[in-house]
N, CA and C atoms as a LAMMPS dump frame, in Angstrom:
ITEM: TIMESTEP
0
ITEM: NUMBER OF ATOMS
180
ITEM: BOX BOUNDS ff ff ff
-5.0000000000000000e+02 5.0000000000000000e+02
-5.0000000000000000e+02 5.0000000000000000e+02
-5.0000000000000000e+02 5.0000000000000000e+02
ITEM: ATOMS id mol type element x y z
1 1 1 N 108.307 -461.602 209.795
2 1 2 C 108.794 -460.81 210.906
3 1 3 C 107.751 -460.833 212.027
4 2 1 N 108.214 -460.894 213.239
5 2 2 C 107.32 -460.961 214.39
6 2 3 C 106.626 -459.622 214.614
7 3 1 N 105.459 -459.694 215.228
8 3 2 C 104.741 -458.486 215.625
9 3 3 C 104.759 -458.413 217.136
10 4 1 N 104.736 -457.186 217.653
11 4 2 C 104.757 -456.963 219.091
12 4 3 C 103.58 -456.095 219.488
13 5 1 N 102.953 -456.442 220.608
14 5 2 C 101.894 -455.631 221.194
15 5 3 C 102.522 -454.857 222.348
16 6 1 N 102.5 -453.534 222.246
17 6 2 C 103.158 -452.662 223.216
18 6 3 C 102.083 -451.885 223.967
19 7 1 N 102.151 -451.902 225.302
20 7 2 C 101.184 -451.205 226.146
21 7 3 C 101.921 -450.31 227.123
22 8 1 N 101.522 -449.054 227.209
23 8 2 C 102.125 -448.148 228.183
24 8 3 C 101.53 -448.453 229.548
25 9 1 N 102.388 -448.755 230.527
26 9 2 C 101.909 -449.133 231.852
27 9 3 C 102.24 -448.105 232.924
28 10 1 N 103.187 -447.228 232.659
29 10 2 C 103.566 -446.218 233.641
30 10 3 C 103.53 -444.843 233.005
31 11 1 N 103.422 -443.83 233.836
32 11 2 C 103.348 -442.449 233.378
33 11 3 C 104.684 -441.983 232.834
34 12 1 N 104.613 -441.074 231.852
35 12 2 C 105.844 -440.512 231.314
36 12 3 C 106.289 -439.266 232.073
37 13 1 N 105.531 -438.873 233.094
38 13 2 C 105.94 -437.736 233.929
39 13 3 C 107.23 -438.115 234.646
40 14 1 N 108.204 -437.254 234.583
41 14 2 C 109.49 -437.512 235.22
42 14 3 C 110.488 -438.191 234.306
43 15 1 N 110.059 -438.575 233.111
44 15 2 C 110.964 -439.184 232.145
45 15 3 C 111.718 -438.097 231.397
46 16 1 N 112.787 -438.504 230.728
47 16 2 C 113.538 -437.547 229.927
48 16 3 C 112.755 -437.205 228.666
49 17 1 N 113.108 -436.114 228.038
50 17 2 C 112.445 -435.688 226.814
51 17 3 C 112.597 -436.751 225.727
52 18 1 N 113.752 -437.385 225.68
53 18 2 C 113.999 -438.419 224.673
54 18 3 C 113.054 -439.612 224.86
55 19 1 N 112.8 -439.995 226.114
56 19 2 C 111.89 -441.103 226.384
57 19 3 C 110.453 -440.723 226.042
58 20 1 N 110.07 -439.479 226.304
59 20 2 C 108.728 -439.024 225.96
60 20 3 C 108.521 -439.06 224.451
61 21 1 N 109.524 -438.624 223.702
62 21 2 C 109.424 -438.643 222.249
63 21 3 C 109.407 -440.071 221.703
64 22 1 N 110.108 -440.967 222.366
65 22 2 C 110.095 -442.368 221.952
66 22 3 C 108.713 -442.978 222.15
67 23 1 N 108.061 -442.664 223.27
68 23 2 C 106.695 -443.15 223.483
69 23 3 C 105.751 -442.614 222.413
70 24 1 N 105.907 -441.361 222.054
71 24 2 C 105.075 -440.783 220.996
72 24 3 C 105.328 -441.465 219.67
73 25 1 N 106.6 -441.766 219.371
74 25 2 C 106.942 -442.442 218.129
75 25 3 C 106.339 -443.842 218.072
76 26 1 N 106.178 -444.464 219.227
77 26 2 C 105.528 -445.776 219.288
78 26 3 C 104.008 -445.658 219.228
79 27 1 N 103.486 -444.435 219.279
80 27 2 C 102.044 -444.209 219.201
81 27 3 C 101.345 -444.295 220.532
82 28 1 N 102.098 -444.172 221.633
83 28 2 C 101.527 -444.286 222.973
84 28 3 C 101.416 -442.902 223.599
85 29 1 N 100.191 -442.51 223.957
86 29 2 C 99.96 -441.19 224.52
87 29 3 C 99.361 -441.237 225.919
88 30 1 N 98.691 -442.349 226.263
89 30 2 C 98.034 -442.473 227.556
90 30 3 C 98.389 -443.814 228.186
91 31 1 N 98.249 -443.898 229.494
92 31 2 C 98.466 -445.16 230.192
93 31 3 C 97.401 -446.16 229.746
94 32 1 N 97.801 -447.4 229.602
95 32 2 C 96.97 -448.522 229.153
96 32 3 C 96.607 -448.466 227.68
97 33 1 N 97.218 -447.583 226.91
98 33 2 C 97.009 -447.561 225.475
99 33 3 C 97.9 -448.629 224.844
100 34 1 N 97.374 -449.335 223.862
101 34 2 C 98.076 -450.448 223.24
102 34 3 C 98.199 -450.222 221.744
103 35 1 N 99.365 -450.55 221.199
104 35 2 C 99.616 -450.489 219.763
105 35 3 C 100.354 -451.748 219.346
106 36 1 N 100.219 -452.118 218.075
107 36 2 C 100.944 -453.258 217.54
108 36 3 C 101.953 -452.757 216.512
109 37 1 N 103.166 -453.326 216.559
110 37 2 C 104.241 -452.925 215.665
111 37 3 C 104.961 -454.153 215.127
112 38 1 N 105.53 -454.004 213.937
113 38 2 C 106.398 -455.039 213.376
114 38 3 C 107.697 -455.059 214.162
115 39 1 N 108.351 -456.194 214.212
116 39 2 C 109.576 -456.352 214.99
117 39 3 C 110.827 -455.935 214.244
118 40 1 N 110.849 -454.715 213.72
119 40 2 C 112.039 -454.225 213.025
120 40 3 C 113.103 -453.832 214.047
121 41 1 N 114.35 -453.748 213.643
122 41 2 C 115.398 -453.324 214.578
123 41 3 C 115.137 -451.944 215.186
124 42 1 N 114.535 -451.046 214.413
125 42 2 C 114.248 -449.706 214.914
126 42 3 C 113.211 -449.757 216.032
127 43 1 N 112.157 -450.518 215.844
128 43 2 C 111.102 -450.621 216.849
129 43 3 C 111.629 -451.329 218.088
130 44 1 N 112.418 -452.39 217.906
131 44 2 C 112.974 -453.101 219.056
132 44 3 C 113.908 -452.196 219.852
133 45 1 N 114.636 -451.31 219.196
134 45 2 C 115.487 -450.349 219.896
135 45 3 C 114.661 -449.363 220.701
136 46 1 N 113.538 -448.9 220.134
137 46 2 C 112.666 -447.982 220.864
138 46 3 C 112.047 -448.673 222.075
139 47 1 N 111.633 -449.921 221.901
140 47 2 C 111.072 -450.678 223.022
141 47 3 C 112.106 -450.815 224.134
142 48 1 N 113.346 -451.073 223.76
143 48 2 C 114.41 -451.236 224.749
144 48 3 C 114.671 -449.944 225.521
145 49 1 N 114.537 -448.79 224.881
146 49 2 C 114.791 -447.503 225.53
147 49 3 C 113.756 -447.162 226.592
148 50 1 N 112.524 -447.623 226.416
149 50 2 C 111.452 -447.27 227.354
150 50 3 C 110.832 -448.505 227.998
151 51 1 N 111.598 -449.571 228.122
152 51 2 C 111.044 -450.829 228.64
153 51 3 C 110.567 -450.721 230.082
154 52 1 N 111.029 -449.717 230.822
155 52 2 C 110.58 -449.528 232.192
156 52 3 C 109.221 -448.823 232.262
157 53 1 N 108.744 -448.299 231.142
158 53 2 C 107.457 -447.599 231.1
159 53 3 C 106.366 -448.403 230.395
160 54 1 N 106.749 -449.5 229.741
161 54 2 C 105.814 -450.256 228.916
162 54 3 C 105.853 -451.732 229.277
163 55 1 N 104.884 -452.452 228.777
164 55 2 C 104.948 -453.904 228.755
165 55 3 C 104.748 -454.3 227.293
166 56 1 N 105.392 -455.376 226.887
167 56 2 C 105.266 -455.806 225.491
168 56 3 C 105.274 -457.308 225.428
169 57 1 N 104.615 -457.811 224.385
170 57 2 C 104.563 -459.239 224.166
171 57 3 C 104.589 -459.512 222.67
172 58 1 N 105.149 -460.635 222.316
173 58 2 C 105.217 -461.029 220.917
174 58 3 C 103.893 -461.665 220.523
175 59 1 N 103.392 -461.292 219.362
176 59 2 C 102.136 -461.829 218.847
177 59 3 C 102.486 -462.821 217.756
178 60 1 N 101.816 -463.935 217.751
179 60 2 C 102.077 -464.943 216.726
180 60 3 C 101.121 -464.803 215.576
């Protein structure tokens, strides 16, 4: 399964509560914080919900 490196690039101020909780579930609390996750369907769905606040790349 692929791994993804997820980095928060924008502030969560002004986002909905659901988007804020999704960022927390991804382990992102501050701007420029980076976490690595497995490419499960659940994680890919979370990435899709907050893709305007993060940048992500696939790691080989």
